[in-house]
C-alpha positions as protocol buffer text, in pm:
chain_id: "A"
residue {
  index: 1
  type: MET
  ca { x: 10681 y: 10785 z: 7612 }
}
residue {
  index: 2
  type: ALA
  ca { x: 10666 y: 11128 z: 7767 }
}
residue {
  index: 3
  type: HIS
  ca { x: 10661 y: 11021 z: 8125 }
}
residue {
  index: 4
  type: SER
  ca { x: 10963 y: 11162 z: 8290 }
}
residue {
  index: 5
  type: ASN
  ca { x: 10699 y: 11366 z: 8464 }
}
residue {
  index: 6
  type: PRO
  ca { x: 10585 y: 11093 z: 8705 }
}
residue {
  index: 7
  type: GLY
  ca { x: 10238 y: 11057 z: 8845 }
}
residue {
  index: 8
  type: GLU
  ca { x: 10078 y: 11284 z: 8596 }
}
residue {
  index: 9
  type: ALA
  ca { x: 9994 y: 11118 z: 8266 }
}
residue {
  index: 10
  type: PRO
  ca { x: 9640 y: 10984 z: 8225 }
}
residue {
  index: 11
  type: ALA
  ca { x: 9586 y: 10612 z: 8191 }
}
residue {
  index: 12
  type: ALA
  ca { x: 9486 y: 10584 z: 7828 }
}
residue {
  index: 13
  type: ASP
  ca { x: 9596 y: 10455 z: 7492 }
}
residue {
  index: 14
  type: ALA
  ca { x: 9904 y: 10598 z: 7324 }
}
residue {
  index: 15
  type: GLY
  ca { x: 9703 y: 10845 z: 7114 }
}
residue {
  index: 16
  type: VAL
  ca { x: 9539 y: 11006 z: 7415 }
}
residue {
  index: 17
  type: GLN
  ca { x: 9866 y: 11017 z: 7603 }
}
residue {
  index: 18
  type: ARG
  ca { x: 10040 y: 11176 z: 7306 }
}
residue {
  index: 19
  type: ALA
  ca { x: 9775 y: 11448 z: 7295 }
}
residue {
  index: 20
  type: TYR
  ca { x: 9815 y: 11507 z: 7667 }
}
residue {
  index: 21
  type: TRP
  ca { x: 10192 y: 11543 z: 7641 }
}
residue {
  index: 22
  type: GLU
  ca { x: 10157 y: 11780 z: 7351 }
}
residue {
  index: 23
  type: GLY
  ca { x: 9931 y: 12001 z: 7566 }
}
residue {
  index: 24
  type: PRO
  ca { x: 9912 y: 12054 z: 7943 }
}
residue {
  index: 25
  type: GLY
  ca { x: 10169 y: 11791 z: 8038 }
}
residue {
  index: 26
  type: ALA
  ca { x: 10434 y: 11933 z: 7809 }
}
residue {
  index: 27
  type: ALA
  ca { x: 10358 y: 12292 z: 7910 }
}
residue {
  index: 28
  type: ARG
  ca { x: 10411 y: 12222 z: 8280 }
}
residue {
  index: 29
  type: TRP
  ca { x: 10721 y: 12010 z: 8230 }
}
residue {
  index: 30
  type: THR
  ca { x: 10901 y: 12241 z: 7988 }
}
residue {
  index: 31
  type: GLY
  ca { x: 10807 y: 12549 z: 8189 }
}
residue {
  index: 32
  type: GLY
  ca { x: 10975 y: 12418 z: 8503 }
}
residue {
  index: 33
  type: TYR
  ca { x: 11244 y: 12199 z: 8351 }
}
residue {
  index: 34
  type: ALA
  ca { x: 11538 y: 12307 z: 8568 }
}
residue {
  index: 35
  type: ALA
  ca { x: 11348 y: 12285 z: 8896 }
}
residue {
  index: 36
  type: VAL
  ca { x: 11196 y: 11947 z: 8818 }
}
residue {
  index: 37
  type: GLU
  ca { x: 11531 y: 11804 z: 8709 }
}
residue {
  index: 38
  type: ALA
  ca { x: 11673 y: 11920 z: 9041 }
}
residue {
  index: 39
  type: VAL
  ca { x: 11396 y: 11748 z: 9236 }
}
residue {
  index: 40
  type: PHE
  ca { x: 11458 y: 11414 z: 9063 }
}
residue {
  index: 41
  type: ALA
  ca { x: 11838 y: 11444 z: 9050 }
}
residue {
  index: 42
  type: PRO
  ca { x: 11884 y: 11186 z: 9332 }
}
residue {
  index: 43
  type: VAL
  ca { x: 11695 y: 10927 z: 9128 }
}
residue {
  index: 44
  type: ALA
  ca { x: 11897 y: 11001 z: 8816 }
}
residue {
  index: 45
  type: ALA
  ca { x: 12221 y: 10967 z: 9012 }
}
residue {
  index: 46
  type: LEU
  ca { x: 12121 y: 10629 z: 9157 }
}
residue {
  index: 47
  type: LEU
  ca { x: 12002 y: 10497 z: 8824 }
}
residue {
  index: 48
  type: LEU
  ca { x: 12312 y: 10611 z: 8637 }
}
residue {
  index: 49
  type: GLU
  ca { x: 12530 y: 10443 z: 8899 }
}
residue {
  index: 50
  type: ARG
  ca { x: 12349 y: 10113 z: 8848 }
}
residue {
  index: 51
  type: ALA
  ca { x: 12322 y: 10143 z: 8469 }
}
residue {
  index: 52
  type: ARG
  ca { x: 12697 y: 10204 z: 8427 }
}
residue {
  index: 53
  type: PRO
  ca { x: 12696 y: 10378 z: 8086 }
}
residue {
  index: 54
  type: ALA
  ca { x: 13049 y: 10359 z: 7949 }
}
residue {
  index: 55
  type: PRO
  ca { x: 13243 y: 10536 z: 7674 }
}
residue {
  index: 56
  type: GLY
  ca { x: 13166 y: 10394 z: 7333 }
}
residue {
  index: 57
  type: GLU
  ca { x: 12825 y: 10249 z: 7424 }
}
residue {
  index: 58
  type: ARG
  ca { x: 12499 y: 10313 z: 7242 }
}
residue {
  index: 59
  type: VAL
  ca { x: 12215 y: 10400 z: 7479 }
}
residue {
  index: 60
  type: VAL
  ca { x: 11841 y: 10454 z: 7440 }
}
residue {
  index: 61
  type: ASP
  ca { x: 11667 y: 10676 z: 7698 }
}
residue {
  index: 62
  type: VAL
  ca { x: 11298 y: 10575 z: 7701 }
}
residue {
  index: 63
  type: GLY
  ca { x: 11055 y: 10854 z: 7787 }
}
residue {
  index: 64
  type: CYS
  ca { x: 11334 y: 11108 z: 7784 }
}
residue {
  index: 65
  type: GLY
  ca { x: 11108 y: 11412 z: 7827 }
}
residue {
  index: 66
  type: CYS
  ca { x: 11313 y: 11729 z: 7792 }
}
residue {
  index: 67
  type: GLY
  ca { x: 11634 y: 11531 z: 7771 }
}
residue {
  index: 68
  type: GLY
  ca { x: 11813 y: 11587 z: 8101 }
}
residue {
  index: 69
  type: THR
  ca { x: 11905 y: 11223 z: 8154 }
}
residue {
  index: 70
  type: THR
  ca { x: 11979 y: 11173 z: 7783 }
}
residue {
  index: 71
  type: LEU
  ca { x: 12234 y: 11453 z: 7785 }
}
residue {
  index: 72
  type: GLU
  ca { x: 12404 y: 11304 z: 8090 }
}
residue {
  index: 73
  type: LEU
  ca { x: 12411 y: 10963 z: 7919 }
}
residue {
  index: 74
  type: ALA
  ca { x: 12564 y: 11126 z: 7612 }
}
residue {
  index: 75
  type: ARG
  ca { x: 12838 y: 11282 z: 7823 }
}
residue {
  index: 76
  type: ARG
  ca { x: 12920 y: 10945 z: 7974 }
}
residue {
  index: 77
  type: VAL
  ca { x: 12936 y: 10749 z: 7648 }
}
residue {
  index: 78
  type: ALA
  ca { x: 13131 y: 11017 z: 7457 }
}
residue {
  index: 79
  type: PRO
  ca { x: 13338 y: 11051 z: 7250 }
}
residue {
  index: 80
  type: ASP
  ca { x: 13267 y: 10734 z: 7052 }
}
residue {
  index: 81
  type: GLY
  ca { x: 12927 y: 10635 z: 7192 }
}
residue {
  index: 82
  type: HIS
  ca { x: 12579 y: 10764 z: 7123 }
}
residue {
  index: 83
  type: ALA
  ca { x: 12263 y: 10841 z: 7321 }
}
residue {
  index: 84
  type: LEU
  ca { x: 11915 y: 10841 z: 7168 }
}
residue {
  index: 85
  type: GLY
  ca { x: 11636 y: 11017 z: 7357 }
}
residue {
  index: 86
  type: LEU
  ca { x: 11293 y: 10881 z: 7262 }
}
residue {
  index: 87
  type: ASP
  ca { x: 10962 y: 11040 z: 7360 }
}
residue {
  index: 88
  type: ILE
  ca { x: 10608 y: 11058 z: 7221 }
}
residue {
  index: 89
  type: SER
  ca { x: 10588 y: 11433 z: 7288 }
}
residue {
  index: 90
  type: ALA
  ca { x: 10706 y: 11649 z: 6999 }
}
residue {
  index: 91
  type: ALA
  ca { x: 10698 y: 11952 z: 7228 }
}
residue {
  index: 92
  type: MET
  ca { x: 10936 y: 11793 z: 7477 }
}
residue {
  index: 93
  type: ILE
  ca { x: 11164 y: 11662 z: 7205 }
}
residue {
  index: 94
  type: ALA
  ca { x: 11184 y: 12014 z: 7061 }
}
residue {
  index: 95
  type: GLU
  ca { x: 11283 y: 12140 z: 7406 }
}
residue {
  index: 96
  type: ALA
  ca { x: 11545 y: 11865 z: 7438 }
}
residue {
  index: 97
  type: ARG
  ca { x: 11692 y: 11942 z: 7096 }
}
residue {
  index: 98
  type: GLY
  ca { x: 11727 y: 12305 z: 7200 }
}
residue {
  index: 99
  type: ARG
  ca { x: 11955 y: 12198 z: 7485 }
}
residue {
  index: 100
  type: ALA
  ca { x: 12159 y: 11946 z: 7290 }
}
residue {
  index: 101
  type: GLY
  ca { x: 12509 y: 12042 z: 7194 }
}
residue {
  index: 102
  type: GLU
  ca { x: 12685 y: 11707 z: 7198 }
}
residue {
  index: 103
  type: ASP
  ca { x: 12757 y: 11522 z: 6876 }
}
residue {
  index: 104
  type: ALA
  ca { x: 12682 y: 11198 z: 7062 }
}
residue {
  index: 105
  type: VAL
  ca { x: 12309 y: 11261 z: 7114 }
}
residue {
  index: 106
  type: ASP
  ca { x: 11992 y: 11257 z: 6907 }
}
residue {
  index: 107
  type: PHE
  ca { x: 11629 y: 11312 z: 7005 }
}
residue {
  index: 108
  type: VAL
  ca { x: 11345 y: 11141 z: 6822 }
}
residue {
  index: 109
  type: VAL
  ca { x: 10967 y: 11166 z: 6850 }
}
residue {
  index: 110
  type: GLY
  ca { x: 10853 y: 10807 z: 6880 }
}
residue {
  index: 111
  type: ASP
  ca { x: 10692 y: 10534 z: 7087 }
}
residue {
  index: 112
  type: ALA
  ca { x: 10927 y: 10276 z: 7235 }
}
residue {
  index: 113
  type: ALA
  ca { x: 10661 y: 10011 z: 7170 }
}
residue {
  index: 114
  type: THR
  ca { x: 10669 y: 10061 z: 6792 }
}
residue {
  index: 115
  type: HIS
  ca { x: 10988 y: 10250 z: 6707 }
}
residue {
  index: 116
  type: ARG
  ca { x: 11207 y: 10060 z: 6461 }
}
residue {
  index: 117
  type: PHE
  ca { x: 11543 y: 10014 z: 6627 }
}
residue {
  index: 118
  type: ALA
  ca { x: 11828 y: 9869 z: 6426 }
}
residue {
  index: 119
  type: PRO
  ca { x: 11865 y: 9507 z: 6548 }
}
residue {
  index: 120
  type: GLY
  ca { x: 12152 y: 9459 z: 6789 }
}
residue {
  index: 121
  type: SER
  ca { x: 12233 y: 9830 z: 6800 }
}
residue {
  index: 122
  type: ILE
  ca { x: 12171 y: 9905 z: 7169 }
}
residue {
  index: 123
  type: ASP
  ca { x: 12410 y: 9843 z: 7459 }
}
residue {
  index: 124
  type: LEU
  ca { x: 12188 y: 9994 z: 7729 }
}
residue {
  index: 125
  type: VAL
  ca { x: 11815 y: 10062 z: 7757 }
}
residue {
  index: 126
  type: PHE
  ca { x: 11765 y: 10329 z: 8022 }
}
residue {
  index: 127
  type: SER
  ca { x: 11458 y: 10503 z: 8163 }
}
residue {
  index: 128
  type: ARG
  ca { x: 11377 y: 10723 z: 8459 }
}
residue {
  index: 129
  type: PHE
  ca { x: 11001 y: 10679 z: 8512 }
}
residue {
  index: 130
  type: GLY
  ca { x: 10927 y: 10635 z: 8141 }
}
residue {
  index: 131
  type: VAL
  ca { x: 10805 y: 10275 z: 8118 }
}
residue {
  index: 132
  type: MET
  ca { x: 10500 y: 10246 z: 8346 }
}
residue {
  index: 133
  type: PHE
  ca { x: 10251 y: 10382 z: 8095 }
}
residue {
  index: 134
  type: PHE
  ca { x: 10282 y: 10128 z: 7813 }
}
residue {
  index: 135
  type: PRO
  ca { x: 9935 y: 9998 z: 7715 }
}
residue {
  index: 136
  type: ASP
  ca { x: 10104 y: 9664 z: 7634 }
}
residue {
  index: 137
  type: PRO
  ca { x: 10424 y: 9651 z: 7837 }
}
residue {
  index: 138
  type: VAL
  ca { x: 10531 y: 9305 z: 7718 }
}
residue {
  index: 139
  type: ALA
  ca { x: 10516 y: 9416 z: 7355 }
}
residue {
  index: 140
  type: ALA
  ca { x: 10700 y: 9739 z: 7435 }
}
residue {
  index: 141
  type: PHE
  ca { x: 10986 y: 9567 z: 7617 }
}
residue {
  index: 142
  type: ALA
  ca { x: 11005 y: 9299 z: 7349 }
}
residue {
  index: 143
  type: ASN
  ca { x: 11044 y: 9573 z: 7088 }
}
residue {
  index: 144
  type: LEU
  ca { x: 11322 y: 9734 z: 7290 }
}
residue {
  index: 145
  type: ARG
  ca { x: 11494 y: 9397 z: 7330 }
}
residue {
  index: 146
  type: ARG
  ca { x: 11487 y: 9340 z: 6955 }
}
residue {
  index: 147
  type: GLY
  ca { x: 11704 y: 9649 z: 6919 }
}
residue {
  index: 148
  type: ALA
  ca { x: 11947 y: 9534 z: 7187 }
}
residue {
  index: 149
  type: ARG
  ca { x: 12262 y: 9335 z: 7128 }
}
residue {
  index: 150
  type: ARG
  ca { x: 12318 y: 9009 z: 7312 }
}
residue {
  index: 151
  type: GLY
  ca { x: 12432 y: 9094 z: 7663 }
}
residue {
  index: 152
  type: ALA
  ca { x: 12284 y: 9445 z: 7653 }
}
residue {
  index: 153
  type: ARG
  ca { x: 12161 y: 9587 z: 7981 }
}
residue {
  index: 154
  type: LEU
  ca { x: 11822 y: 9722 z: 8083 }
}
residue {
  index: 155
  type: ALA
  ca { x: 11804 y: 9968 z: 8375 }
}
residue {
  index: 156
  type: PHE
  ca { x: 11503 y: 10173 z: 8477 }
}
residue {
  index: 157
  type: ALA
  ca { x: 11345 y: 10339 z: 8778 }
}
residue {
  index: 158
  type: CYS
  ca { x: 10976 y: 10303 z: 8860 }
}
residue {
  index: 159
  type: TRP
  ca { x: 10760 y: 10392 z: 9158 }
}
residue {
  index: 160
  type: ARG
  ca { x: 10666 y: 10151 z: 9434 }
}
residue {
  index: 161
  type: GLU
  ca { x: 10322 y: 10170 z: 9598 }
}
residue {
  index: 162
  type: ALA
  ca { x: 10151 y: 10507 z: 9633 }
}
residue {
  index: 163
  type: LYS
  ca { x: 10141 y: 10479 z: 10012 }
}
residue {
  index: 164
  type: ARG
  ca { x: 10522 y: 10467 z: 10011 }
}
residue {
  index: 165
  type: ASN
  ca { x: 10544 y: 10793 z: 9815 }
}
residue {
  index: 166
  type: PRO
  ca { x: 10428 y: 11079 z: 10036 }
}
residue {
  index: 167
  type: TRP
  ca { x: 10615 y: 11325 z: 9811 }
}
residue {
  index: 168
  type: GLN
  ca { x: 10319 y: 11283 z: 9579 }
}
residue {
  index: 169
  type: ILE
  ca { x: 10032 y: 11166 z: 9799 }
}
residue {
  index: 170
  type: VAL
  ca { x: 10049 y: 11444 z: 10061 }
}
residue {
  index: 171
  type: SER
  ca { x: 9986 y: 11712 z: 9799 }
}
residue {
  index: 172
  type: LEU
  ca { x: 9724 y: 11503 z: 9619 }
}
residue {
  index: 173
  type: ARG
  ca { x: 9517 y: 11443 z: 9930 }
}
residue {
  index: 174
  type: ALA
  ca { x: 9528 y: 11811 z: 10014 }
}
residue {
  index: 175
  type: ALA
  ca { x: 9430 y: 11918 z: 9661 }
}
residue {
  index: 176
  type: CYS
  ca { x: 9142 y: 11670 z: 9649 }
}
residue {
  index: 177
  type: LYS
  ca { x: 8974 y: 11833 z: 9946 }
}
residue {
  index: 178
  type: HIS
  ca { x: 8868 y: 12092 z: 9688 }
}
residue {
  index: 179
  type: ALA
  ca { x: 8933 y: 11948 z: 9341 }
}
residue {
  index: 180
  type: PRO
  ca { x: 8763 y: 11633 z: 9205 }
}
residue {
  index: 181
  type: ARG
  ca { x: 8941 y: 11309 z: 9276 }
}
residue {
  index: 182
  type: LEU
  ca { x: 9132 y: 11147 z: 8994 }
}
residue {
  index: 183
  type: PRO
  ca { x: 8984 y: 10830 z: 8841 }
}
residue {
  index: 184
  type: GLU
  ca { x: 9076 y: 10515 z: 9028 }
}
residue {
  index: 185
  type: LEU
  ca { x: 9327 y: 10298 z: 8845 }
}
residue {
  index: 186
  type: GLY
  ca { x: 9354 y: 9924 z: 8870 }
}
residue {
  index: 187
  type: PRO
  ca { x: 9692 y: 9784 z: 8983 }
}
residue {
  index: 188
  type: GLU
  ca { x: 9785 y: 9690 z: 8625 }
}
residue {
  index: 189
  type: ASP
  ca { x: 9634 y: 9990 z: 8445 }
}
residue {
  index: 190
  type: PRO
  ca { x: 9897 y: 10212 z: 8281 }
}
residue {
  index: 191
  type: GLY
  ca { x: 9988 y: 10477 z: 8535 }
}
residue {
  index: 192
  type: PRO
  ca { x: 10261 y: 10592 z: 8773 }
}
residue {
  index: 193
  type: PHE
  ca { x: 10224 y: 10296 z: 9010 }
}
residue {
  index: 194
  type: SER
  ca { x: 10153 y: 10019 z: 8757 }
}
residue {
  index: 195
  type: PHE
  ca { x: 10498 y: 9867 z: 8819 }
}
residue {
  index: 196
  type: ALA
  ca { x: 10471 y: 9876 z: 9198 }
}
residue {
  index: 197
  type: ASP
  ca { x: 10424 y: 9496 z: 9217 }
}
residue {
  index: 198
  type: PRO
  ca { x: 10768 y: 9338 z: 9173 }
}
residue {
  index: 199
  type: ASP
  ca { x: 10620 y: 9005 z: 9064 }
}
residue {
  index: 200
  type: ARG
  ca { x: 10435 y: 9179 z: 8781 }
}
residue {
  index: 201
  type: VAL
  ca { x: 10753 y: 9352 z: 8667 }
}
residue {
  index: 202
  type: ARG
  ca { x: 10936 y: 9020 z: 8661 }
}
residue {
  index: 203
  type: ARG
  ca { x: 10654 y: 8855 z: 8464 }
}
residue {
  index: 204
  type: ILE
  ca { x: 10655 y: 9135 z: 8206 }
}
residue {
  index: 205
  type: LEU
  ca { x: 11030 y: 9133 z: 8153 }
}
residue {
  index: 206
  type: ASP
  ca { x: 11048 y: 8754 z: 8145 }
}
residue {
  index: 207
  type: ALA
  ca { x: 10769 y: 8740 z: 7886 }
}
residue {
  index: 208
  type: ALA
  ca { x: 10955 y: 9002 z: 7680 }
}
residue {
  index: 209
  type: GLY
  ca { x: 11263 y: 8780 z: 7677 }
}
residue {
  index: 210
  type: PHE
  ca { x: 11490 y: 8947 z: 7932 }
}
residue {
  index: 211
  type: ALA
  ca { x: 11696 y: 8751 z: 8184 }
}
residue {
  index: 212
  type: GLU
  ca { x: 11885 y: 8811 z: 8510 }
}
residue {
  index: 213
  type: ILE
  ca { x: 11596 y: 9031 z: 8627 }
}
residue {
  index: 214
  type: SER
  ca { x: 11647 y: 9209 z: 8959 }
}
residue {
  index: 215
  type: LEU
  ca { x: 11458 y: 9476 z: 9150 }
}
residue {
  index: 216
  type: THR
  ca { x: 11632 y: 9677 z: 9418 }
}
residue {
  index: 217
  type: PRO
  ca { x: 11406 y: 9869 z: 9658 }
}
residue {
  index: 218
  type: VAL
  ca { x: 11526 y: 10222 z: 9730 }
}
residue {
  index: 219
  type: GLU
  ca { x: 11384 y: 10466 z: 9980 }
}
residue {
  index: 220
  type: LEU
  ca { x: 11492 y: 10828 z: 9962 }
}
residue {
  index: 221
  type: GLU
  ca { x: 11371 y: 11183 z: 10011 }
}
residue {
  index: 222
  type: LEU
  ca { x: 11279 y: 11420 z: 9733 }
}
residue {
  index: 223
  type: ASP
  ca { x: 11313 y: 11791 z: 9803 }
}
residue {
  index: 224
  type: LEU
  ca { x: 11018 y: 11958 z: 9628 }
}
residue {
  index: 225
  type: ALA
  ca { x: 11188 y: 12292 z: 9681 }
}
residue {
  index: 226
  type: ALA
  ca { x: 11521 y: 12177 z: 9537 }
}
residue {
  index: 227
  type: GLY
  ca { x: 11678 y: 12403 z: 9802 }
}
residue {
  index: 228
  type: ARG
  ca { x: 11497 y: 12712 z: 9672 }
}
residue {
  index: 229
  type: GLY
  ca { x: 11249 y: 12769 z: 9954 }
}
residue {
  index: 230
  type: PHE
  ca { x: 10888 y: 12692 z: 10043 }
}
residue {
  index: 231
  type: ALA
  ca { x: 10731 y: 12894 z: 9762 }
}
residue {
  index: 232
  type: ALA
  ca { x: 10930 y: 12691 z: 9508 }
}
residue {
  index: 233
  type: ALA
  ca { x: 10803 y: 12369 z: 9664 }
}
residue {
  index: 234
  type: ILE
  ca { x: 10442 y: 12483 z: 9625 }
}
residue {
  index: 235
  type: GLU
  ca { x: 10508 y: 12575 z: 9264 }
}
residue {
  index: 236
  type: THR
  ca { x: 10661 y: 12233 z: 9196 }
}
residue {
  index: 237
  type: ALA
  ca { x: 10368 y: 12056 z: 9361 }
}
residue {
  index: 238
  type: GLN
  ca { x: 10137 y: 12236 z: 9117 }
}
residue {
  index: 239
  type: ARG
  ca { x: 10358 y: 12148 z: 8822 }
}
residue {
  index: 240
  type: ILE
  ca { x: 10425 y: 11776 z: 8857 }
}
residue {
  index: 241
  type: GLY
  ca { x: 10261 y: 11470 z: 9003 }
}
residue {
  index: 242
  type: ALA
  ca { x: 9906 y: 11366 z: 9073 }
}
residue {
  index: 243
  type: ALA
  ca { x: 9807 y: 11690 z: 9246 }
}
residue {
  index: 244
  type: ALA
  ca { x: 9899 y: 11884 z: 8934 }
}
residue {
  index: 245
  type: ARG
  ca { x: 9680 y: 11653 z: 8729 }
}
residue {
  index: 246
  type: ALA
  ca { x: 9389 y: 11694 z: 8974 }
}
residue {
  index: 247
  type: LEU
  ca { x: 9409 y: 12074 z: 8951 }
}
residue {
  index: 248
  type: GLU
  ca { x: 9422 y: 12082 z: 8573 }
}
residue {
  index: 249
  type: GLY
  ca { x: 9133 y: 12281 z: 8426 }
}
residue {
  index: 250
  type: GLN
  ca { x: 8981 y: 12368 z: 8762 }
}
residue {
  index: 251
  type: PRO
  ca { x: 8828 y: 12712 z: 8824 }
}
residue {
  index: 252
  type: ALA
  ca { x: 9049 y: 12974 z: 8984 }
}
residue {
  index: 253
  type: ALA
  ca { x: 8862 y: 12957 z: 9315 }
}
residue {
  index: 254
  type: VAL
  ca { x: 8904 y: 12580 z: 9338 }
}
residue {
  index: 255
  type: ARG
  ca { x: 9272 y: 12604 z: 9252 }
}
residue {
  index: 256
  type: ALA
  ca { x: 9327 y: 12877 z: 9512 }
}
residue {
  index: 257
  type: ALA
  ca { x: 9158 y: 12675 z: 9785 }
}
residue {
  index: 258
  type: ALA
  ca { x: 9346 y: 12360 z: 9687 }
}
residue {
  index: 259
  type: VAL
  ca { x: 9682 y: 12537 z: 9683 }
}
residue {
  index: 260
  type: ALA
  ca { x: 9614 y: 12683 z: 10028 }
}
residue {
  index: 261
  type: GLU
  ca { x: 9538 y: 12331 z: 10149 }
}
residue {
  index: 262
  type: MET
  ca { x: 9861 y: 12206 z: 9990 }
}
residue {
  index: 263
  type: ARG
  ca { x: 10061 y: 12478 z: 10166 }
}
residue {
  index: 264
  type: ALA
  ca { x: 9921 y: 12368 z: 10501 }
}
residue {
  index: 265
  type: ALA
  ca { x: 9987 y: 12000 z: 10426 }
}
residue {
  index: 266
  type: LEU
  ca { x: 10347 y: 12058 z: 10316 }
}
residue {
  index: 267
  type: ALA
  ca { x: 10440 y: 12307 z: 10589 }
}
residue {
  index: 268
  type: PRO
  ca { x: 10541 y: 12035 z: 10843 }
}
residue {
  index: 269
  type: TYR
  ca { x: 10804 y: 11908 z: 10596 }
}
residue {
  index: 270
  type: ARG
  ca { x: 10975 y: 12245 z: 10567 }
}
residue {
  index: 271
  type: ARG
  ca { x: 11337 y: 12244 z: 10677 }
}
residue {
  index: 272
  type: GLY
  ca { x: 11504 y: 12573 z: 10596 }
}
residue {
  index: 273
  type: ASP
  ca { x: 11496 y: 12612 z: 10219 }
}
residue {
  index: 274
  type: SER
  ca { x: 11405 y: 12246 z: 10164 }
}
residue {
  index: 275
  type: VAL
  ca { x: 11072 y: 12061 z: 10168 }
}
residue {
  index: 276
  type: ALA
  ca { x: 11172 y: 11694 z: 10165 }
}
residue {
  index: 277
  type: LEU
  ca { x: 10923 y: 11407 z: 10159 }
}
residue {
  index: 278
  type: GLY
  ca { x: 10970 y: 11034 z: 10137 }
}
residue {
  index: 279
  type: ALA
  ca { x: 10979 y: 10847 z: 9809 }
}
residue {
  index: 280
  type: ALA
  ca { x: 11012 y: 10477 z: 9726 }
}
residue {
  index: 281
  type: ILE
  ca { x: 11128 y: 10338 z: 9395 }
}
residue {
  index: 282
  type: TRP
  ca { x: 11249 y: 10020 z: 9233 }
}
residue {
  index: 283
  type: ILE
  ca { x: 11574 y: 10017 z: 9041 }
}
residue {
  index: 284
  type: VAL
  ca { x: 11509 y: 9742 z: 8787 }
}
residue {
  index: 285
  type: GLU
  ca { x: 11788 y: 9570 z: 8599 }
}
residue {
  index: 286
  type: ALA
  ca { x: 11792 y: 9294 z: 8341 }
}
residue {
  index: 287
  type: VAL
  ca { x: 12002 y: 9156 z: 8056 }
}
residue {
  index: 288
  type: ASN
  ca { x: 11927 y: 9057 z: 7698 }
}
residue {
  index: 289
  type: PRO
  ca { x: 12043 y: 8695 z: 7691 }
}
């Protein structure tokens, strides 16, 4: 699933999401790849620490996007291991393949819910914000588990409640003073916050057959500027997250007014060349029994 770009994909079936990530979603993500990877680097570091990829292991990166986390996984499992980056967006997979140089990595266009994994071939299922958009999450995780060996690990990051994620909500509220509000999603509708409820996550993974399920709450700050100054933060806010989605397709005058509002809303968070706002995630871990 092409959802390394959190908070942006529409809640819809896989076909609609695929079309989205072939179009505006992919264009924004690939166009600002380096900056966006820098913004989410703290999450990747935490998740990699908990996932513990080791030399010789075979890893699947679900919703790999442009492949930043997949390439890091490949480096960690080399020389005898292998990393597979899986995403529904052909455009993002093409971008990822253009960056790949390691023999230990492959990128495939596919849906984790239906992709045919070789049974027992996976040591680690990994995802940074790529699992919250499954139309049928139990079926998707069950499919991933069928490809996992006994004792294989699952490790992914997902967002907690929207109110705990001002990095996204501050810009969205500002943008929606001028742009139309995004459709309201139910708590279990596919979307960036669909895994905010820890009890729901446990139910899904248990129903899919995983065991030793744990959720670790993490609070951190995400620097929208990635140390590159206030203008970079405003650019990033227009590129990723819910505000970017709200501005999509809006007339130039609406976009200009919304961006001005976003500048005013983000200004209090400016600290030198950084614009850091709070974020709250779950690090979810489980085992294939």
